[in-house]
N, C-alpha and C positions, 0 to 999 in steps of 0.2 A: 285568582286565574293570573298568571305572570303575564308581563305587559306583550312579550314578543309572540306568544301564544294568543294573547287576545289581536293582537294585529294582523295575525292570518285568519283568526275568525272572522274579524270585520273586513278585512280587505282583501284576504285570499293571497295566492303567491304574486307578488309583483313582476316576475319574470316570466310568469306564465302567458303563452299567446291567448288562454281564454280570460286573462285578467279584464275585468269589466270596463275598468276607468279610463278616460281617453289618455293616451300615453305623451310624453311630451320629454324633451331633454332635462335633465335635471337641472343641467346650468341655467337653464330658463324660469325654473321655479325658487330656486336659493342663488345667493352667491357665493361662489364658491372662491376662496381665500380672499376676501374682501381687503381692500386698501386701507391702509392706517389710518385714523381721523387725523386732520390737521391742527397744529398749535396746541400740542399737548406739552405742559410745563414741564421741564427736566426735573424738578423736584416733588412732582405729583407721585403718590404712594400707589403702586400697582401690582398687582398680583403676578408671581412667577410660577410655571407650572411645568416642570419637567416631566420626561415621560414615565418615570417611575412613580411618582405620584396620582397616575391616572390607571385604576384598575378594570379588568375584566369586565366588573358587574356594572362597572359605569361609576363608580364611586370615586371621590377624589381624598386622597389621603390627607393632603396639607394643600394650604396656599401660602407661601412664602411671600411677603412683602419687600418689595424694592423700590427705590426712587426709579423715575422713568428714565432717566439719564443713564443708569446701567444696562439697562436691558432693552432700549430703543434701535440697537442694532444687531443683525445676525439672530434673532428669534421672531417666531411665529405670532403675530398680531392677533387678538380674539377680543369679543365683548361679550357681557352679559346674553345668555339667550343662545350665543352660538353653539355649534356642535363640535367638537374636537373627532377627527377620525385619523387612527395610528396609519401612516401610509408604508410604513418599512417591516420587512419580514422580521421576527415572528410576530412583533405585536399585532399586524393587521390580522392575520389568522386568529390570533389568539383572542381578538374582539374589543382590544382596546379603545376607548372612547367614553367621553362622557357630553354632558349639555353643562356648560358652563353657567353658574349662579353663584352671587355672592362674591365677585371679582370687588378687588378695593377700587374703589371709584369705576367702577363697571367694566374696567380694563384688565386684560391679561397679557402676558408674553409667556408663551411656552417652547418647546421643543421645534426645533426646524421640521421634525418627523411627523409631525401633524398636519393634515389638511384641516380647513375651517370652512365647514357650510353656515352660512346665515341666512336663516328663513326670511322670505317677502311677505309682508304683510298680506293678508288675503290669499295667499298661494298653499304658503306653508307653514307649519308650526315646528318648534324645537323637538317635540316628543315623538314627532312622526317622522322628521327627518332622521333623528337617532334611531328609532327601532329600526328604520329601514336599514341603517349600516350596521345594524347589530345581526340581520338575519344571516344565518350561515349561508344560504342561498346566494345574498348579495356577495359575502366575503368570498366564497368559492368562485364566483364570476370573476372578481375583483382580482383573485389571485393569478387567474389565468392573463390578465391582462397587465403585469407588474413587467416593469421593465428593469434593466439590469441584471447583475451575476452574482451567484453566490448568497451570504448574507447580507448582501445591499440590494437586495431588489425592492423596489416601491413601486405602489400605484400612481401612475401620474396623473395631475391634474386633470389632463383631457378625458380620463376616462370617467371622473365624476361630472365634468361638463355636460360630456354626450351620453352619459347613461340613460336609457328611455324607459321610464316609469310611469304607469298609472299613477295620475295624483286624483285622490279621492276630493270631494267639496270640502271646504274649510269647516263646516259643521260638523261633520264626522270627523276630521281629523281633531278638533278641538274635544269631541266626545271622547275620543281615543287618549288626548292628551290628560284628561281630567281624572279618567279611569287611571293611567299610569302616574300620575302625581299620588293620586290615592293608595295606589300600590305600593310606592316606594316610601311613603311615610309609614304605611304599616307595618316596614321592616323593622323598625323600632319605635314606633311612636304609640301603637296601640297599647304597649304593656307599661308606657309612661303615663297613660291616662288611667289605666286599671290600676297602678302603683298609687295614683292619688285619688283614686275612689276608695280604694282600702286602706289607707294609711293617711291620708291628708297631705298637707304641705310639713316637708320632712325639718325644713329649717325653720319655721314659726312653730311648729309641732301643735297643730291647731286641732287634732283629735285628743290632746295632752295624755301621750304616751308616757310611760317611764323611760327616761333618757339617763346615758354616760357618754362622757367624753371620747373621742376616738383614742386616745392615749390610753383609755382604761380599758375599751370593750375591744379595740381593734388596732394596738399598738403596732410600730414599725417592727418588722420582725424578719430579716430573711432567712431563707433555709437553713438549717445547721448541716445538712448534708451536700456538702460539696461535691460537685460533679467534674470528671477528669476525662480528658480525650478529647474526642470530636463532641461538640455539645451545641445545645440551641441557645442564639443568641438574639436576644427580643430589643427592637430600637422601636422608636415613638412611630416612624414610617410605615411599621408593619402591622399598626392597629387602628381599625377603621372608626372614624370619629362617629359618637353617637352609640352605637351598636355593640361594641367591644370587641367586634369579631376581630380576629387575626386574620389578616389578608395574604402576607407571605412568611415563611421560615427561613432564615439561614442558619449555619453551622459553621462553627470556627473550632480552632485548636484552644485549649483552654490555657496553653502556654503563651497563645497571643493576646490575651485579654487585659484591657485596662479600665479602670473607671466602671466598674461592673459590679453587681452584687447576685449571689445565688437565688433562686425562688423556686416553689414547688406550687402543688394544686390547691394547698389549703391558704395560698396568697392571695388578696386583692391588690392588683397592681393600681396606682391612681398615679396620671400624670400631672405632676406639678407644674410643667411648662404650658405656658398657653392655655388655660384652663378652658378658655372658650372652644378649643378643639374637643374637648369630651371624650378625653380617651382613658377608659378606666378596662379593665381585662380581668377575667378569672383564667389563668394558664392552665392549660391543657398536659401539663408535663412539668418535667423539672429542667431549668436553664439558667442563663445567665441574661440581668437587665441592665440597661442603661440606669445611671443614677437619676436620670431625669422622671423614673418611675419611683414610686415611694411602696414599699413593700408591707402593705398592711395585712394584720393577721387576725379576724374576729374568733371572738371566744364561741366554740362550737355550739356549747350550750344555751348561749344567750344572743347570738347573731349569726341568721344564716348567710352564705356567703353572696348565695344569688339574690336574697332580699337587699342586701348591702350593696353591693354592685349596682341594682337599679335606683338606689338611694342616690349614690353618688353621681350618676348619670342623668338623674331627672333635672327638669330645666330649672327649679329652685334652687337644688345645690349647684348646679354650674354657674349661675347668677352670682349667687353668694361668693364662690370660689374668685370669679370674675372681679368683684368688687373688693376682695380682700389681696388681689395681686399686685406685685409690684414690678417695676421695670418698665422700660416704653417701648422697645423693638423685642425685647424678650421678655415678657411679664411672667412673674412664677407665683404660685401660691405658697406663701411662708410656711413653713412647717410647723412655726409655733401656732399661727391661728388653724391650719390641719387638726393638729392634736387636740385642741380646746374645742373643737366642734363638737356639738352636744347631739348623738344620734339616737334617734327614738328607738324603741326597743319594745314594741308589740307583742303580745304573746306568741310565744314561738310555733302555736300551730297556724297562727294567721300569716306566720312568715313563710313557713313550710309550705302552706295553702298556696300562696302567691308564686312560690319558687316551682310547684309543680305543676301550675299553669302555664309560667313561662317555659318550664322544661317541654312539657309536652306540646306547645306550640311550634316552639324550635322544631322536635322532633316531625311535627306533621306538616312542615312544610312543602310544597308541592313545586317541584323544579320543572320547568317547562322542557320539553324533549325537543332536540334539536331538530330543526327544520331541514330537509335534506333532498335533495332531487329523488 
């Protein structure tokens, strides 16, 4: 069950007069837009989070790392476990927001168009606060209280501070948090486990399958069919980490393209830049991609592209790619190392069985129905 449906099932409609939990102003149960901690060293590396890197489903495309001195003025401060809530239209209505995790040195700075909600120990937890702000009923109410005009309307801080909501006991909030975290992991974690169970460690070849190098079995091969006119252009920030999901599509005239290559549906695109971000995608159409993506083309009779994409996204391969990467601020996996990596080749019937399981699971995902008045 999706987390927001679970929220309603466990806690009911938080705005309803029949809500059973004692109501309190949100500003008394969490810290709205907390102050920045004191005495941060100017050279400390912190995460930088622009609005476009926060998606409507709560995922974060990337964390850019910058010295504190570059971002300490003019940006919104947050820390690990804080909840970001987009306050400006249309980002607020579209549901942009996320729980912050994995920030560099546990500190982040983002767009000034974010509000920050920090849970208070013993009163609220991050997952409960995030789910509350994701509910359509919450955002519809927030939209009625925006200030400003036209495309510059914003949810004021006072709205969040004074919003009255029933606060469930912490044990129930933590139970919900556990369910939400498990659901989040299952978006892409379940099939990592399935992959390892069926095929073993793909780096050490623990099940002793036959192998061929990537250069032999899935060489770099852009599409031979070049597209013209208004075409799809794929950049790294449009690919969700770990899952291979394409979260955004942009189009441009073929006359404007620089430093790109053509791809098609038979490619598996692997990001050599910052391999720890784990960005591997099977495109669902033709287009052009940044040269930071490597256009691998698996041989269809020996290597299934879905199986191959999961291999490249496996924790074992990501760890291996990170160990091979060179460069400090912008580490990249050298193409020479990628090309010579030995790909396990289980029998094709097993590869196809895994691909079928993965495809069926993807089709059967149940999306929560939006909760409205």
